[in-house]
C-alpha positions in Angstrom: 86.2 -24.1 -42.1 89.5 -23.6 -43.4 90.4 -19.6 -43.3 94.2 -17.9 -43.2 95.5 -17.3 -39.8 94.2 -14.4 -38.2 90.8 -15.0 -39.6 89.7 -17.9 -36.9 88.4 -15.1 -34.5 86.0 -14.8 -36.6 84.2 -18.6 -35.7 84.7 -18.8 -32.6 81.8 -20.3 -30.8 80.4 -20.6 -33.7 78.2 -23.6 -33.5 78.0 -24.7 -36.8 81.5 -25.9 -36.9 82.9 -28.6 -35.2 86.4 -28.0 -36.7 88.9 -24.4 -38.5 91.8 -25.1 -39.9 93.8 -22.9 -40.2 97.1 -22.1 -42.7 99.6 -20.0 -41.7 100.7 -18.7 -44.9 103.4 -15.8 -43.3 105.1 -18.8 -42.1 106.9 -21.6 -44.5 103.4 -21.1 -46.3 103.7 -24.6 -48.4 104.8 -26.7 -45.7 101.6 -24.8 -43.7 99.9 -25.7 -46.9 101.0 -29.7 -47.7 100.4 -30.0 -43.3 96.7 -28.9 -44.2 96.5 -31.5 -47.1 97.5 -33.8 -44.6 95.6 -33.4 -42.2 92.4 -32.7 -44.8 93.6 -36.4 -45.9 93.4 -38.0 -42.7 89.7 -37.0 -41.9 88.2 -38.2 -45.4 85.7 -35.1 -45.4 83.2 -36.8 -47.6 82.8 -33.5 -49.3 85.3 -30.9 -49.3 83.1 -26.8 -51.0 85.9 -24.8 -52.0 84.4 -20.8 -52.4 87.9 -19.0 -53.2 89.6 -19.7 -57.1 92.8 -19.5 -56.7 95.4 -22.7 -56.6 96.5 -23.2 -53.9 92.5 -23.7 -52.8 92.3 -25.6 -55.4 95.2 -28.3 -54.9 94.2 -29.1 -51.4 90.4 -29.3 -53.1 91.1 -31.7 -55.9 93.7 -34.1 -53.8 92.2 -34.1 -50.2 90.2 -37.4 -51.2 87.2 -36.7 -50.6 83.8 -38.1 -53.0 82.9 -34.9 -52.8 85.4 -31.4 -54.7 83.2 -29.2 -54.8 84.3 -25.7 -56.5 83.9 -22.7 -59.2 85.4 -23.8 -62.8 87.7 -20.5 -62.7 89.5 -21.6 -60.1 92.6 -23.2 -61.8 92.2 -27.3 -60.5 88.7 -27.4 -61.5 89.4 -29.4 -63.7 90.2 -31.6 -60.8 87.5 -31.3 -58.7 84.0 -33.4 -59.5 81.4 -31.0 -59.5 82.8 -27.1 -60.7 79.9 -24.1 -61.3 80.3 -21.1 -63.8 81.3 -17.9 -61.4 79.8 -14.8 -63.1 80.7 -11.4 -61.5 78.2 -8.5 -63.0 78.6 -5.5 -64.3 76.7 -2.0 -64.3 74.3 -3.1 -66.9 74.1 -6.9 -66.1 74.4 -7.2 -62.4 75.6 -10.1 -61.0 74.4 -12.3 -58.4 75.4 -12.1 -55.0 78.2 -13.5 -54.2 76.8 -15.8 -50.8 73.6 -16.5 -53.5 76.4 -18.0 -56.1 78.0 -19.8 -52.9 74.9 -21.2 -52.0 74.8 -22.7 -55.3 77.9 -24.9 -55.0 75.9 -26.9 -52.6 72.3 -26.9 -53.3 72.4 -30.5 -53.7 72.8 -30.2 -49.7 70.7 -28.0 -48.8 67.1 -26.7 -49.3 66.7 -23.5 -51.6 66.1 -21.2 -49.4 68.2 -17.4 -49.5 70.4 -17.4 -46.2 72.9 -14.3 -45.1 76.2 -15.2 -43.8 76.0 -15.3 -39.8 78.9 -15.0 -37.5 78.1 -15.2 -33.3 79.7 -12.9 -30.8 79.3 -14.7 -27.3 78.4 -12.8 -24.0 81.5 -11.8 -23.2 81.9 -10.0 -26.3 78.7 -8.2 -26.1 79.7 -7.4 -22.5 83.7 -6.1 -23.6 81.6 -3.1 -25.8 78.3 -2.2 -24.1 80.2 0.0 -21.7 80.4 1.9 -25.6 76.5 1.2 -26.2 74.9 3.7 -23.1 72.9 6.3 -25.3 72.5 6.3 -29.3 76.2 5.6 -31.4 77.6 5.6 -35.0 80.4 3.0 -36.5 83.3 4.0 -38.4 85.2 1.6 -40.8 87.7 4.4 -42.4 90.7 2.2 -43.7 90.6 -0.1 -46.5 93.8 -2.2 -47.5 93.0 -1.0 -51.0 93.8 3.0 -51.8 91.1 3.2 -54.4 88.4 1.6 -51.7 89.3 4.0 -48.9 87.4 6.9 -48.6 89.5 10.5 -48.2 89.4 12.1 -45.0 88.0 15.0 -46.0 84.8 13.2 -46.5 84.9 11.3 -43.0 85.4 15.2 -41.7 82.3 16.5 -43.5 80.2 13.5 -42.6 81.2 13.7 -38.6 80.6 16.6 -38.7 77.0 16.4 -40.5 76.1 13.8 -37.8 76.3 16.6 -34.7 77.0 15.0 -31.2 75.6 11.8 -31.8 78.5 9.2 -30.6 81.2 8.4 -33.3 83.5 4.9 -32.6 85.9 4.5 -34.9 87.2 1.0 -36.0 89.5 -1.3 -37.6 93.1 -3.1 -37.0 96.4 -2.1 -34.9 97.7 -0.6 -38.4 94.8 1.5 -38.4 95.3 3.5 -35.5 96.8 6.5 -36.9 94.6 7.2 -39.4 91.9 6.7 -36.9 93.3 9.6 -34.9 94.1 11.8 -37.3 89.9 11.4 -37.3 89.5 12.2 -35.2 91.3 14.5 -33.7 89.3 17.9 -33.6 85.9 16.3 -32.1 85.2 15.7 -28.3 81.9 12.9 -29.3 84.7 10.8 -31.4 86.6 7.9 -30.4 89.0 5.3 -31.7 88.6 1.9 -31.2 90.5 0.3 -33.7 92.9 -1.8 -33.0 91.5 -2.3 -28.9 88.1 -4.9 -30.3 88.1 -8.5 -32.0 86.2 -9.1 -34.7 83.0 -10.4 -33.2 83.8 -7.8 -30.4 83.4 -5.3 -33.7 80.4 -7.0 -34.9 78.7 -6.7 -31.7 79.3 -3.2 -31.6 78.2 -2.3 -34.7 75.1 -4.9 -33.7 74.1 -2.1 -31.5 75.0 1.2 -33.6 72.1 3.6 -35.4 73.8 3.2 -38.0 77.7 2.1 -39.2 80.0 3.5 -42.3 82.2 1.3 -43.9 83.8 1.0 -47.0 83.5 -1.9 -49.7 85.4 -4.0 -47.3 85.9 -6.3 -44.3 83.4 -4.3 -41.6 80.3 -3.9 -44.4 80.9 -7.5 -44.1 80.8 -7.9 -40.2 78.0 -5.7 -40.2 75.6 -8.3 -43.2 77.2 -11.6 -40.7 75.2 -9.9 -37.8 72.1 -7.6 -39.9 73.6 -4.4 -38.6 72.0 -1.4 -40.4 74.6 0.1 -42.8 75.9 2.5 -45.2 78.6 1.3 -47.5 80.5 3.6 -50.0 81.7 2.6 -52.5 84.7 4.2 -54.3 86.2 2.1 -57.4 83.8 -0.7 -56.8 80.3 -1.2 -57.8 77.8 -2.7 -55.6 77.0 -4.9 -58.6 80.2 -7.3 -58.9 78.1 -8.6 -55.9 79.1 -8.2 -53.0 77.2 -5.0 -51.2 75.4 -4.9 -48.3 72.7 -7.4 -46.8 71.9 -6.3 -43.8 67.8 -5.4 -43.9 68.6 -1.5 -43.5 71.1 -0.9 -45.6 71.5 1.9 -47.5 74.9 2.9 -50.7 76.6 5.9 -51.3 78.8 6.8 -54.9 80.7 8.6 -56.7 78.4 12.0 -57.6 79.9 11.3 -61.2 79.9 10.0 -64.1 82.8 7.7 -64.7 83.7 6.1 -68.4 86.1 4.5 -65.6 84.5 3.2 -63.1 84.9 0.5 -61.9 88.6 0.4 -62.3 89.0 -2.9 -61.1 87.7 -6.5 -59.0 89.3 -4.9 -56.0 91.0 -2.2 -55.5 94.3 -0.6 -56.2 97.3 1.4 -54.6 96.8 4.1 -57.2 94.1 5.6 -59.1 95.4 4.5 -62.6 93.8 7.8 -64.6 95.1 9.8 -61.5 92.2 11.8 -60.7 90.3 10.0 -58.2 86.9 11.5 -58.9 85.5 8.6 -57.6 86.2 9.3 -54.1 84.1 12.0 -54.5 81.0 11.2 -52.8 79.0 14.1 -50.9 79.6 12.1 -48.1 77.9 14.1 -45.7 74.8 13.4 -47.1 74.7 9.8 -45.4 74.5 11.3 -41.8 69.8 11.3 -43.1 70.3 8.0 -42.3 70.4 8.2 -38.8 68.1 9.9 -38.2 65.8 7.5 -40.2 67.4 4.7 -38.3 66.1 6.4 -35.0 63.0 7.0 -36.7 
């Protein structure tokens, strides 16, 4: 598995991996890329499967020396692959396949035809770390997003917490999300900020035991899918029809209460609403509190 530096801890103890290669893009990005290529070529892999659609990963794939070089046709170097497959992202009128299914199609000649959910493997230690937060029914909220138009406004989260009543709420995220989480938690005695305190796998372990996890269209939603944790995913500027929605057995989706011609405004998020009004973030999120009672029953 090849990942960007910072994501390698997701795969600690993964039973199916022999090695995890790490690309440090922040320190000598292209020198590091060449070192990775050298390491890959030295291993003489039988196959390199590229799930990305960017030139850097295409470069590693194309010149890996592997007999089988497989990836999506949207990769700019796909003409140097031995096999490329179409990558079609859906829309409201014509929903696309889930990204997991698109990726599985790349490796269909290496596997059976069963559909699979992504899987991560928190360790016994990870569960021990979060055990003290699991003594009574609780929910988690991951309120932050890298992109402004994917991030649910603070007022919506506050309304949700009020609607949840006295249930314990743990706020998750990275270190740089702590300020946002502390603002949300300020007026609630049953809300605790854990942002920046837990690893990816520890967060996943905590999510697995929650009666509900609330996330935006971001990484925490996918952590829930990978441990089959209950999740309510909130979509602002993006839409689940793109094929990146939740896969947990117990999944809910919350979207705007408005019909908007401008939504979606892009595959990813924006740093500001292109139309300024940001109506796609008006969600009536408090109604999602009902999912907790459904989960308990």
